[in-house]
Every structure is written in C-alpha cells, then in structure tokens.
N, C-alpha and C positions, 0 to 999 in steps of 0.2 A: 582835729575835726575828722569825722568819719563819714564817708559815703558808703552806702550799702545797696546792693542790688539782689533782689530774691526772684528766682524763677524755678519752674519745676521741669524735670527731664524724665522721659521715659526710658528705662533700660531695656536690653535685649530680652531679659527674662520677663518683661512685661510690667515690672514694678515701677512705681512712681516715686522719683527722688526729688527732695527739695534741696536746691543749691542756694547758698548765700555767699555772695561775693562781697567783701569789704575793701574799700579803698581809702586809705589814710591820706590826709591832707596836712601839710605843715606851713607854718608862717616863719620858719627860721632857716629857709633855704637860701644860700648866698648867691648873689649875682656873679661874683668872681671878678669884678672891676676894681682896678687899683684906685679909680677916682671916687669910687662910692664911699660915702660916710654914714650911710643908713644901716647897711648890713654889718653885723658883728662877725666878721669873718677873720679867721686865723691866717689864711693865706689868700693870694690872689693870682689870677692867670692873665686876664686881659689887661694890656698896658694902658698907662695914662696917655702915652704919646702914640696913638694908633694912627699914623699917617701913612698912606700910600698915595703917590703922585697920580691923581686922576683928574681928568677934565670934567667929570660929572660931579665928583665928590672933592671939593677942595678943602674939606675940614676932616679933623680926625674922625674915625668912624668904626664901628663894629659890623661885622657882616653876620646875616642869619640866612643861611641857604635852606630852601625847602628840599623834600626828600628826593624829587627828581634831578635837582641840580647836583646833589651829592652822588647819586647813582650814575648820571651820565658824564659828570664833569670831575671825577675824582683825580683824573691826571692834573687838571689846573689846581685843585685844592692842595695837591701834593707839592706844588711848586713852592720853593721858599719865599718867593714874593708874597704869597697869600698868607696873612697872619691875622691875629685878633678875630677869630670866628666863634660865633656861638652856635654850638650843635645842640639842638633841642632833643630832649628825651623822645618826643613824638618821632621826630626824624630818625634818631638812632634806631628806635625799635622797628620802623618801617623798613630801614636798610637792612636790618639784620634778618628780617623776614623774607626780603626780596632777592638779596644777593650776598651769599656768605664771603666770597672774595673781596667785594667792595667793603663789607662791614669790617673785615680784617685789616684792610688798608686804612680805613677811617680810624680804626682803634690804634693803629700805629702812629697815625698822624697827631691824635690827641695826646699820646704819650710822649711825643717830642716837645721838649720844654721850650725850644726856640721858636716853635710854630704859634704858641699861645692860643691853642684851641680849647675853648672851654665847653664842658658838657653841663647843661642846665636841665635839672629835673623838672620841667614845667608840668608834667602829669600829676605831681604830688605837691605842687605849690598852691595855697589856697587861693591866690589871686589869678592863677593862669590855667587851673584845671577847668575844663568845660565838659559838660555831658552831652551825649548825641541826642539831637532833637528828632522828634517823630518825623518819619519820611526822609531824613538826611542820610546819605550814603556814608560808609566808613571813611572814604577818601575825602569827601567834603568836610566832614567833622574834622580830619586831621588837618586839612588846609586851614580851617578856621582857628584850630588850636595853635598853629604856627603863627597865624596873623595876630592872635590874642597875645601870645607870649612876646612877639616882636614889639606890639604896642605897650605892653607892660614894661619891657626894657626901656623903651624911649622916655616913658613917663618917669620911670624909677630913677634913671640917671640925672633927669632934670631936677628931681627933688632933693639931690645932693647939694653941697655947698658949691661955691663958684668954680672948684676944681672941675666940676663936670661940664662947665659951659663949653659948647662947641663940639662935645662928643655926641655923635648921631649914630642911629641904628639904621643899616640898610638892609632890606629884605630882597634876596635874590630868588626869582622864580621865573620858569619858562612857560608857565601856564597862564595864558591870557586872562582867563576868568578870575583866577587868583590874583593876578596883578592888579586888575580893575578894582576888585573888592578892597585890596589893600590901600590903594591910592584913595579910594572913596573915604576909608576911615582915617586918613591923614598920615599914612605911613610913607616913608621914603622907600620906593620899590623900583628895581630895575630888572630887566632881563639878564641872565648870566652873560650872554654875548655882549649886550650893550656895555656892562661894567667893565668887562676884561678888555674891550677895544678902547675904553676910556683910560687905561693905564698907559700913559704916554711915554712913561720912562722905560716900559718893559713890553714893547711891541711883539716880541718872540712869543708871548704867552698865548696870542691869538691863534698860533699854529696848534696848540694843545687843546683848543676847543672841539669837543665832539660835535659833529654836524647836527643841526636841527633839521626838522622835516621841511622846512622852507629852503634850506641850503641844498638839501637832497633832491629836491624837485627842480632846482636851477641848473644842476650839473648833469641831469640825465636827459636823454633824447625822448622823443615822443613816441617812438616806435617801441612796441612790446616785444621783448627778446625772451622772456621766460614765462612759463605757466604761473598762475597764481598758487600760492601755498594754501592748502586746506586749513580752516580753523580747527583748533585743538579738540573741539567737541566732535567734529566729523572724524577726525583721526582716531579718537579713542573708539568711537563706534565701529569704525572700519576694522581696526586692530581686533576688537572683540568678536566681530562677525567672521574674521579671517580673510577680508577683502585686502587688508593691508598687513605688512610685516614691519616690526620695530627692530631697528638695529643701529650699529655704530658706522658712520661713514668713513671709509679708508680711501683716500685718493691715491693714485699712482705716482710714484716719483718720476716715472719715465714718460708718462703719457697724459698730458693735462686733459684730455677728453675721455679718460677712463677712471673708474673707481670701482671698489667693492663695498657692499654693505653687509657687516657681519651680524647675522642674526642668532642670538644665543638661544640654545635649546636645552632640552634635559639630556645629561649624559653627552653622548656622542652625536646627538641630533642637531647640533649647531650647523647652520648652513651659510653660504656666501652668495650674495645675489649681485651679478654683475651689471654694472651701469655704464653705459656708452653714449657720448654726444652731449654737447652743452645743455640742450633743453631737458634732457633726462636727468642730468646732474642737478639742474634747477636750484642753483645758488647754494648748494650745501658746502660746507668747509669742513676740512679734516678733523675728525673726532666728534663732529656734531652727532647727535641722536636723532634719526630721521625715520619717516614713515615710507616705505616704499610699496609700490603696486607692481606685481609681476606683469610682464607683457605676455601676449598670446604665444605659445610655443613656436609657431612658425617665424616670430620675430626674435627668437633666442639667438645669440651669437656667442663667439669663443673670445677669450682674452687676446688682445692684439700683441704681436711681437714688434710692432713699429714703436720707434722712440720718437715722441713729439714733445717739445718744449714750447710753452706759449710764448711766441715772439711776434704776435699779431699786432695789428694797429691798436693805438689807444683809444680810437674813437668807438662809440657804442653802436652806431648803426653800421659799422663796417664788419660784417660777419661772414663775408665770402670766403676768407681764408679758412675759418673754422669749418664751414661747409664743405670745401674741398678736402680737408683733412679727415673729416667724418666719412666722406666717400672712400678715401683711402683705407680707413679702418675696415669698413664693411667688405671691401675687395679682399683685403689681406686675410680675412678670417672665414671667407665663404666655405672653404672646404675643411675647416677645422671641427674638432668636437665642440659642441655647443653646451653652454651652462645656463642655469636659470638667469634670466635677464629681466631688469626692471627699470622703473623710473621713480624719482623721488617726488613725492606728492605733498609732502609737508615737513616742517621741522619741529621736533618735539622739545629739544634742548640745544640751544647753542653752546659750542664749546670755545668761544673766542677768547683769546688772550693777546697781550701785546707781542707782536712778532718782530723778530730781529731780521735786518736785511739792508738793502741800499736803495737810493733814490735814482730813478732814471729821470734825469732832467728833461723837461719838454723842450722841443726844437723851437716852439713858438715864442717869440721874444716877448719878455715881460709877463708870460703867463704865470699865474700862481697855481695852476693845476698840474700835477705830476703823477707819474705812475711809480710806485713803490714795489720792488721785487724781493719777496721773502727769501731768507736764506734757505728754508725748507721748501724743496720744489713740490711738495704736496699742498702748499697753501697758494691760492691764486694771487695774482697782482692786485694791489690795493690803490685806489685813486685817493690822493690827499691834496689838501690846499696848504702851501706854505710860501711865505715871502723869503724863506732862508735858503732857497734852492742852491744858490752859488756857494754858500757856506757848506751845506750838507753834502754836496757832490763829493763822492770819494770817501764818505764816511759811513760807518756802520750806524744805523739808527733803528729806533723801536717805533712801530706804528700799531695803533689799535683800530680795529674795525668797528664802524658805528652802525652800518646796515648795508643791505644789498636790495635796491629796488628793482622791480621787474623790468624797468626800462634801461638798466645799466649793465653793460657788459662785464664791469668789475664792481667789487664792493667799494663802498666809501668809507674812508677812515680819516684819522688825524695823527699828526706827528706827537710822540710821546716824549722821547729824549734822544740825544746822541750819546753813542757808546765810545767814540773815537775814531781814528783813522783805520780804514780797512787794511788788512795785512800786518798791522802791528800785533805783536805777541799778546800784549795785555788785552787789547780789544778783542782779539779772535778768542782768547780764553773766556772773556766775559760772555761772548756770543754763544760760545760752546756750553757754558753752564746754564744760561738762560734758556736756550733752545732744548735743552735736556731736562729742564725743570728741576735742576740741583739747587736746593736751599744753601746759599753760600754767603749770606749777610753775617756781619759780625754778630756774636752772641750778645743779646740784649742784657741790660743791667738786671732785669727781673730774673733772667737765667743764671746770671753770674753770682746773683745773691745767695744761691743755694750751694755754692762751692764751699768746701771746708776753709776755715780761716788758717792762714800761715802764721807761724811755723806749725805744721802738723805732725803729730806723733801717735803712735799706737797706745791707746790707754790701757790701764789695768783692766778696765771692765771689758774691752775688746779681747784682751788676752785670756780672760777667764771664760769666754764663750768659745774659744777656738783652740785647735790642736797645734801645739808648738812644734813646728817642723823645721826650725831654724838651723839645726845642726846637720840636716840632710844635705847631701852633695847634689844641689839642684843647679841646673844651668839652662840657659835659653839658647835656641839655635834659629837665626832669622837671615833675612837678606841684608846685604850690606846698607848701613845708614838707617836702619830701622829703629825708631825712637818709641813707637807705640807697641811694646812687647806684651803681647797678650798671655803667652804661654811659656811654661818652663817644665823640665822633665828631670826625673832621677830614676836610677836603677841600682839596686843593692842586693846582696845575697843575704838570705835569712838563715838562722841557725839550723832549720830543718832541710836545707839544701835547696828550697825553692827561691824564686826571685821576687823581690818587692818592686814593682813599677808604678810611678806616679806621674800623672799629668796635672800640673798646677796652673789654674787659670785666673786671671786677675779678677779680683772680686769687686766689680764695678757696681753691682747692685747695692753694695754697702754705702757708696757715696750717692747714688741716684735713687731716691725714694719714690715710691708710686704717686703720681698725680701732681707733683710740684711742676713749676715752670722748666726746670732742667730736664725732667722726664718727659714732659709734653714735646719740648723741642727735640730731644733725641729720637722720640717715637715718630715725630713728623719727618726728619732727616732720614732715618731708618738704616743708614749705612755711611761709612766714610768713603769718600770718592778719591782714587788715587789717579792723578793726572800726571804727565811727564813733568817732573820738576816741581810738582805742587800737590799738597794734600788738603782736601776739604773735610775737616774733622766732624765726626757726629756728636762728640762731646768736647767741651773746652780743653784747651792745651794743658792746663794744669792737671787735668785727669789722664788725659790720653798719653802725654809724654813725661808725666811725673809721678803723681801719687798711685795711679793704677798701673803703670808700666813696670814689669817685673825686672828692673835693671839690677845690675850685679852689686853685691856688697851693700844693700840697703834692705831694710826689712819692709815687707809688703804684705798686705792682706791678700789671700788667695781662696779659691774654692778648689778643693783637691779631689781627684778621682784616683783611687789607689787600688791596684790589684796585686793579689798574690798569685803567681804564675809558676808552672814548672818549666824546664828548659826546652819544651816542645811548644811553648807559647800557649799553653792550655790554661784557661782561667780557672783557678780553684776558688777565689773569694774576690769579692768586689765591694769597696765601701767609699762613701763619699763624706767629706768633712770640710767644714770652714776652717782655715788654717792661717798661720803666719809663717812665711818662708824668708829665706835670705840667699838668693841666688849667689852661687860661686863664681859664675862667669857668663858674660853675654857674648856668645860666639856667632860669627857668620858661618853659612853653610860650608864655606871653603876652610875656614879655620877649624871647624869641627871635623871635617874630612881628613885635613892633615894630621890631627892629633889621633884619629883612628888608625890612619896608615903609617904613623911613625913609630916603628917597633921600639925605639929607645925610650918612648914615653910611657910611664905606668903609674901616673899619679890617679887619685880618686876620680877626678872629672873624666879622664881618659877612659878609665875602667868602666865608668858609668855609661859613657858613650858607646863603648864597644859592646857592653851588654844590651843596650838598647837597639843597636844597629842589627846585631845577631837575632834578637827576637823579632824585629821589624821585617826581616827577610822572610821569616817563618810565616808571620801574620800575612805578608803580601802573598806569598805562595798559596796560603790557605784561602784567601779571598779570590785569587784567580781561579783556583779549583772549583770554587762555588759558582763561577760564572761572572765575577766582576770584570768589567771592561778596562783595558788599558788603551786609552785613545791618545790622540796627538793633535797639539796645536802649536804653531809656531808663535812664540812670544819674543817681542824684541826689547833690547835695553839700549837707551841712548846714553852716550858719554857727552856730558855737557861742558861747554867752556866756562871756566870759573868766573870770568869777568861778564861776559855777554849772556851767559846761560843759553846759548844757542847749541844745537846738537852738532858735535863735531865727529862723532862715529856712531854707527848704527850696527849692532850685532844681535843675533838670536841668542836667547838665554841658554846657558848650558846647565843641565840638571846633574846633580851629584846623588850618591847614595844617601848622604845626610838629608837631602830633600825628601826622598822617599821615607826615610827613617821617622821624621817628624809627622810626615803625612799619615803614616800607619797608626801612630799613637793618637793623633787627632781624631781619626775615623773611629777608633776603638772607643774612645772616650765618648764621642757623639752617640755611638750605637748603645753603650751602657747607659748613658743619661736618658736617652730615648725610652729605653725598656723601663727605667726606674719611673719616670714622670707619667708614662701612659699607664703603668701599673697602678700608680696612686690616683691619677686624675684622668680616667678614660674618656671624659667628655670634654675636657678643656686643655689637653696638652698641645703645646705647639709643636708640630712635627714638620719634617721636610720629605717631599716624595719627588721622584723622578719617574714620570709615566713612560711607559714602552711606546716607541715610535710606531705609528701606522705602517703597514707594509709598503705602501707607495712612497715613503720617505726613502726607502733603501734602493729605488730604481737606479739612481746615478751611481751608487756604489756597486751594484751588481753588474751594470753594464760596463764599468770601468774595470772591474776584475776580470769579467768575461773576455774583455778585448785583449787581455794577456794570458788567456787561457787558464785563469784561476777561478775556482768556484767558492763562493761565500754563502754560508747558511744563516739565515736571520730568523729562524724559528723561535729562538730564545736568546737571552743575553749570553748564556754559556755556549751555545752554538756559535754565535757571533764572535766570541772571544777565541774559541778554539780554531775557527775558520782563519781568523787574522794571525794567530799564532804560527800557522804552518804556510801562510801565503808568502811564497817566495818566487822571484823570477831570476834566472841565471844571468849573470853579468849586469844586474840592475839592483844594487843594494839599497837604493833609496825607495824602491818599490813599496815595501812594507810600510814605511813612514807615510807615503803619500795616501795609501789605502787608509790608514788609521786617521789621517787629516780628513778624507771624505767621509769616514764613518761618524767623526765628530759633527760634521755638518748635518748628518741625518738624525741627530738626537733632538729630542724635546727639551724645553726649558724645565729645570728642577724648581718647585715652588714650595712655599710655606703654606701650611693649612691647619685648621683646628681639628683635632681627632674626633670631636663629636659632630662634625659637619661633613665627614667624609667616611668611606668604608675602604678605600684603596690606599694603603700605607706604602706599598712597596717602592724601593728605590732601585730602578732598573740598572743604572750604571754601577752601583756598588754591589749589586745582587744582594741587598739586605732588606729583610722584611719590615724593618722600621729604622728610622734615622731622624736626627734633629741636629741643630747647631747650638754648641755649648762652648766652643773653645775660642771665640773671639768677641767677647762682649765689649771691647773697646771700640770696635769698628762696625759691630752689627747689633742692632736692637733686639732682633729675635733671641739672641743669646742671652740678653739681659732678662727677658721674660722667661726662658728656660732656666736661668739661675734662680729666679724667684719661685718657679714651680719646685725645683729641686730642693730649695731651701726649706719650703713649707713641707716637703715629702720627709725630710729628715728632722723636722722639728727645729731647724735653726733660724726660722723667721716666721712671721704671721702672715696670713693671707689678707686679700682685700676683694671686694665685690667684682671688679672688672676682670680679676685674674681668673675667676671661676665663671664668667659669663661666656658661653661658647659663641654667642653672636658677636660680641665685642672683639673677642679673640680672632674670629673669622674676618671682621671688618679690618682689624689690625694687620692680619696676614696679608689681605689684599693690598694695603698701602705699602707693606714691606716689599712684596713681590714687585710692585710698580716701581719703588725707589731702587730696588736691586737692579732691575731691568734697565732703567734710564742711567743708572751708575755705569753699567757695562757699556752702553752706547757712548756715553760720554768719554769713558776711557779709550774706547776705539777711536772716536773722533779726535782725542788729543795725540794719539799715536799717529794718526793719519796727518794732522797738521804738522807735527814735528818732522815726520818723514818728508813732507814738502819742503820744510825748511832746510833739512839736510841736503836734498837733491838740488835745491836752489842754489846752494853754495858749491855743488860738485859739477854743474854743468851736465854733460852727457856722459853716461857710463854704459859700458857694454858688459852684459852678465848672462851667464846660462841659467836656464829655468826649465820647468815642466808644465806641459798642458794639463791644466786641472779641469776645465770644462771646455765644451764645444758648443758654439751658438751658431745660429743661422748665418750670421755675418760677422763672426768674430770667435777669437779663442782667449780664454782667460789663463794667464800664465803665472805661475808661482815661482818666485825667486827665493830659493832657500837661504842664501847668504844674508839677505835682509828680512826674511819672513814676510815678504811684500807680495801682494797680488795686483795684477794690472790686466787691462784688456788691450788686445791687438785687434783693431777693427779692420775689416775689409769691406771698402765701399762698392757694392756692386753697380752703383750709378756711374762710377769713375770709368771712362773709357779705357784707361790703362790697366785696369783691374779685370781680368778675365771673369767669366761666369762662376758663380758660387753653386755648388751642389750639396745640399745638407741631407744627411741621412740620419734620421731621428734614432733608428734602431741601434746604430753603432754605439754612441752617436759619432759620426765623422763629418768633416767638412773638406770638400775637395775643391782645389784651385788649380787650374792648368793640369799638370801631371802629378801634383802633389796631394796626398790626402792626410789630413791632420787627425790624429787619434788622441784620446785621453792618455796622459802620462808620457807623451812624447817629449823627447828632449829638443829644446830649441835655444836659440841666442837671440836676445833682443838689446835694443838701446833703451836706456831709461832716462827720462829727462822730466822737468817740471813744465806742464802747460799752465802759463798764468795770464793767458789771453783774457779770462774772466775772472777778475780779481775776487769776485765773491765765491766762485766755485772752481778754485784752482784744483788741478788734479795731476796725478802721475801719468805720463803718457809713455806708452811703450810702442815700439815699431820693430818689425821683424828683420833680422840680419840673416839667419840661418835656420831652416833651409832657404836657399836663394830661389825666389820665385820671380819672374820677370814682372814688372809693373807692381810689385807688391813689397818686396824686400828693399831695404835701404842699404846704401853703401856704408861700409864701416868708417866712422869719423876718423880722419888722420891723427887728430890730437884731442885729448880730453882736458877742457879747462879745469884747473885745480883751484881749490880755495886757498885763501891766505892761511899760511900754517899758524896753528894756534899753539898755545903753550904745552898742550898735550902732545902734539905733534913733535914738538922740540925736545 
C-alpha cells in the first residue's frame, strides 16, 4: 500500500518546487509476541509469561508508554523490573527529536535482550497508520496514533489462539486528556505513577519516579523566591536586540551565591558576566545555557574572596541566612575593582544530568523528603522524596533533577541508583568516572563484533602492501608495566655515513575502519584514561594490549616515519610508509638507561639506543635555542600493596635521559607528519596548537621572581625560556624548579583543531609553527584521524567523506578537546583520592615545603617530596589568631611579626581531614616558623601504618 502527499514549496530564488512524499504501508509487520499465532514471525521479543506483581494488573500484560513517560521516566524504564514493553515508532521518533541523551538510553534498553523491549513500526503498518486530520495538532495526532496502536495490539492478541488468553495491553500516560480518551475507547490505561506504585513487590521503584507537576506544587511553599523565567521567544528577541547576552553558566566551587556566565565572542572578544545573589542566579545550574541581562554600572561588583558553602536551612521560606551572606558579599567587595555584573533572566538550554553525591537525612521523624548534597560543589543541593533514607545514609547515590519551581529554595529531583558505600575505593572510583563524564562501560557486542577473529596473522596481502622492516633492530622504551605500547624506535648507520632513524607507530587504523561501531565508540571515548591502578581503554583490550601493541619478538603492523640524518641531527630526507616490524626488545626507561651507561654492552640494541640518545640531545638543544619551553610539574607515583591495592608509598617520578630521548623523537615525528598532512589537505588536517598566554597570566610568576630579585621576560616563548634558564638564587637550588612550576600554571590549554577552520597554528610551548598528534593511536583518537590522513596522502589507503569535511572534523576536535580535558581532571582526582588513602594510613606527618601562593587568609604550600599541595588557613575571626595584613603587590601576608613571601621555606604537619566523608581533604598546619596562636606543636609520635609486604 502506498500513501502519498503532494505540496508545493517556494525556493529562495523564487522558483516553485513540487514535492511528492511517499509513505509505504505493509501488512507483514510482526507484533513480536511469543503468544501470537497470527504473525508469521521468525523471532519474538515479548514473553508469553509477562507477569509483574501489581495490585492494579493481576494478569500478564505488556506496557505501552507514551512519549512523555519515556522522556521523564527513563530511570524507571531502565530498572530490571520493567520488562515486556512495546516502544512504538511514533514514540521513538518523538523522543529522538526531543532528547538525544534519552533516545540513546532508550536504544540501549531495546538492545538488552533480558529487558524484552520491542520496537513496533506502527507508522508503516496498514492497520495502525493514521493521517493527521484537518485542524489537529502534531502532538494530538501522535497521541491518537499511540492509542490506535495500543488498541490494535489489544485486539490482535485476542485473535490468537487460547495461548493469548489473559495477556492484556496497558497504556501508560501522564496526560489527563490522553488518558480519558484512551479509557473511552476501551483501553486499559494508567498514569505511570499509579502503575509504579502498584508494584507491591518493588516499592523502591517509587523513588525513581520523576516528580509530576502535582508533586512539585505539593512540596513548595507559597512564597515566591525567584523571578519568573522569560519565555524563549522574548529571550531570542532580547538577544537579537542586544538587551540580553547568551552564555554558559559557571557556578563557583567556593561560593554558592556567586557564578559567572561565559559569553562567547569573536576571537578574543569573549567576556564573563559576574552573577551574585540567589535571585540574580535565578535557578540556573552549572553548565546551563542562559540569558543574562547586565545591571546598571553603579550596581556592578567584583568577585568575592569570601568562601561560602550552602549549609542553610532545608526550608523554602527561610532565606534569612542567604540574605545575611549576600550582605557580607557586598561589604567584602565594596572597594575592589568592579566587573560587568548581571542577572539570569531565562534558561535557553538545561544541562542537567544525574549527579553523584550523598543524602542528608531529614531530622523530622518518618519524613520522606530529604536533601541531597552533590559531590560537585558547583551544583545546588536537591530535594528528593525517598522511603529508603535509612538504607541510603552513608552511601554514594545518583539523583536527577526534575524541575526548579519559583517557590522552591532548591530544585526537586528523584533518586536514580546507589553506587555503594562512601569511602570505598570502587565506589569512589565510580563516582570519579561519572562526575568527569568518562565513558567506562564495557564494550558492547556491536563494538566487539568488529574485532579481528583470533588467531590473527599478517596475511600475504598485508605484506604485499607494506615495507618489510622485520630485520631492523627496533625496540620500545616505556614506563614499567606498560602493555599498550604505541611506539618503537631504531637507529642505524648508512653506507654514506649518515644515520637512518625510524619512529614506528602501531597501525591502529588498519583494525578500526571508518564509520563502524568500533570507530564510533573510539571517537566518543576520545582518549584512554589512566587512573591510579586502573586504565579505561579507548579501544578493546584485544587491540590495546595485544594486536596493536608493539611487543617484543612478535610481528606487528606499523606506520613508520623514517628520516635520513647527518650526525648534527639535520634532516636530509623524510619518508612515511606502512610497514611490518618485529621489535627486538620492550624496555623500561631505567633498563634503556642502564644499557646506554653500561660501557661493557655493545650489542645492536644498545648501539641503536646510544645513537638515538646522542641525536636526541642535539634535537633538544636545537628546540630550546628556537624558544621551546622546559617547564616543570611534579608527578607522583604510588606503590601499591599487591593484596589490598592500597597505596603504601608515594614519591615523585624521576625523569631520566631516556625519557627525553623518546620525547624528542615523538615530537619530531609529530611535526614531520603535521607538515605532510597540512601540505596535502590544507582545509581538513587535524592539528594541535598551543595559544600564547595573555600577559595577565604571568602576574603571579613575575611577582614571585621579583620577590627574589630575579627578572623574568615574557615577551615571547624564547624570552621566557632564556629568563628561566638564568634564574638562580644563591643557597636556594630548588628556586628554578619552583619558578618553572609556576610558569606551567600560567600556560593555556593545548587544543586540537581543523586547519580549515583556524588561521593560528603556532604551538607556543614547543616553539613550532605546526604540530599534530601521530604517535599514540592506541590511546588517542586524534592520532587515528591523523593516520588516516597520512595514509591517504601517501596513497596507502582510500579517503571517505567525513575525513574531508572540515565542519565534521572541527566538531570532532571539540569532542576530543572535551574528553582530553575531562580525562586530565579525572586523573588528578584519582591521584588526590589515592593521596588521601596514603595519608589516612600514615596518621600525621611533618614535612618541609615551600610557599607557592599567598592569599588573604592562607598560604598554599608545596611539599616536593610528595608532589603535594595544601592550604594552611589563618582564621582572622579566631581571637587566638592575630590580625592578618595582606599586601597584594608582594604578594605577602603578615601575621604578628612574621611576613610570608612566595617560595619561603616552611615546615607543616600533614594529615587527612575526613570529618566530611564526601569531601575529604589533606589538612596542613604550620609548625615552623613559630607564630603564637597559629603554629601547632610538633607531634610527639607519628602513628605508622601496619607494615606491608613491600616494607618487609
């Protein structure tokens, strides 16, 4: 059967175009039920025994949710209890149009076999398709289509033989009008909340219900606390006229009454608007896209230095505490430099997600309403209803926001799931991954289906297309325990006296082909995330640790960058080739260093390493002469107990010559490849740039250097590098390292970009006019794209449309930048958590450190031994603590007779403050210099942890 619709449309050029849309209808679409004897179906999804213990439906039944139930109650539908559900094509299409995240979650549920969710294409079934009637809205037509399909299912199952007796179809809708019409047509219909509350064997499911509008009105006060949000039409008109600005809402971690809205502009015209006070914040949540209106200039304020955590009353009408704190804010910034200040007038796009945190159980006996405190301090507390408060106390849980009415001090939400007991390592690691949006679920069968079948071998066809480099003395040099070996190197002398140097990179793009499920998953993940004791792979382990890993004494596919160089490390010729290699050794940095230093060794591997090391030193010197920066950041390494996997030792990582050797050739390969792909594809090359920092970024560095009588020049990267090289202070050998640590903090973030969408390619830190990432395709998706571009450039592979589309490449770059940034944050959070575990077992330690920053009421201290930073607070409200005098020019902080300067040597006690289990932190207290009322006495004894096997 064929339905067609014809209409005319006027084009931009004024021409009239006739459009004919054809809609095909079929009579052979299966219902998907095991009990059906009418449909000639090859397989079924919906079960014969579709029983859920319900006080409303005591018979076997299938559920048909409407669009709004799916959109708002997806957390309930994901629960294992809910099975045998018919998802209509009408509903699936509407969900896809209205919410991409919910659509993805729904598709995941449909693919879970044990959930028995069946997609019925009612829009192409001859008996369930309906046309829109004159004057009928699209929404009303879709509601009617859902009712018609539910009615058809009900009648269709009854026409089957006796097997179908007792199977009913239940429509779930929260729309009162839709419910009434369904009931009038003889359908079994319930509100979603009614049905879930009827599941007497699963009362915990009620907690996962998103609040309805009726529920929201019940738990809010009559007092209006916030201004009304403007409708989208007025917001768009205001943005167009310039009355409003559109930007991303960024709440403060330290002050719940303050936020900024980042307004994206052209080039360097981006601005930040300061928002202060509850009413001006107006129910915006971190990362929402909002519309702001600037206040008159005489109402502009400056960012506050006051730290305020929301510990106020849970009652909606009690805002006196907030008012008092807002006054404190205004007083504290009265004399400071003012910034553009505004108020939120409307929400353009909500960025709500399920948040991790803990429940604050209500003190009211038998109350079901409680406040949830998110782990992220930038997110407001959320009020939820739950009957499981006693069970959930002390657990990490997830909560989703349902809405934030004008009458409510806090947003309303619902319980999603429990993650486990707070403080347990697995639970905290799960929270860490969820909060940093790190995809960490197991790879799906769809993804795994694209892996090569084992046993895998290099075929004659592969060999014919590649250069055979198996006889070369290739070796890899990596950190200890590394299994995902991306790169290997070789160096040999040529007959003409020059040197041949090769960087061989795992040919991951051979195994991951464009557009398949494996490729899409890798593109979404973007990067491998390295946590303490755990790795979240970008690609499945069969590739990352086996087939792609350039392990020793096995044949592997590689993409090789090979140079001919003279002994001055000058490049004479560069070539790229797909190859087959057989690494002769997988070495650690320490093992490679020992080979180089051991004069008794003179084998081929050692000679190759010495040649590489000699050239690397020249390459590094040349880079530094061009202005490349040598910065510093303290990285720590944990030694784990083999049984408990708890940290038993913590030390900063030591760098050797071999670290630098590998780094130099990776940089050279990346630059060589960047030049090649940009030369071939100037509009769609994926490159990496490092913007120069704005001059204001260097303020702290310049002041710190000046406090020691040292002058730093920041006119260019070379000027900065030269200044750092000569920056020395007598009897203070650690001074230069501290300066380089501070200089690192001044830098901007390096980012991926598409060459056709930007004109500034320069990499400031490396002093290179062009750069990309080619050398780590096992752990970075950007490198896979670069491999594909290079393969096309040398004729080793064919192209595909998305590779040559600069807009798609730019969108991909944005996702990779986001994933890379969140990966870094997750890694830091993992180090912080394991540092807390380490100090939890150590009690109180006394250590020497250096003042890294001076604040109005605190000093930030760096402990080089542990690569650890902590804050020593001085409470000016404490009568035992003398007045604090802060000099911003220094900057210095004077207490009593002592003045703290940047880089001053101090001694502190280090301990774990676990009074707040959700926000545990390292606490530092001053021992030396001794200041009355401030310094703490040196502890007589330091509790030691139980000795582990490593100690023994």
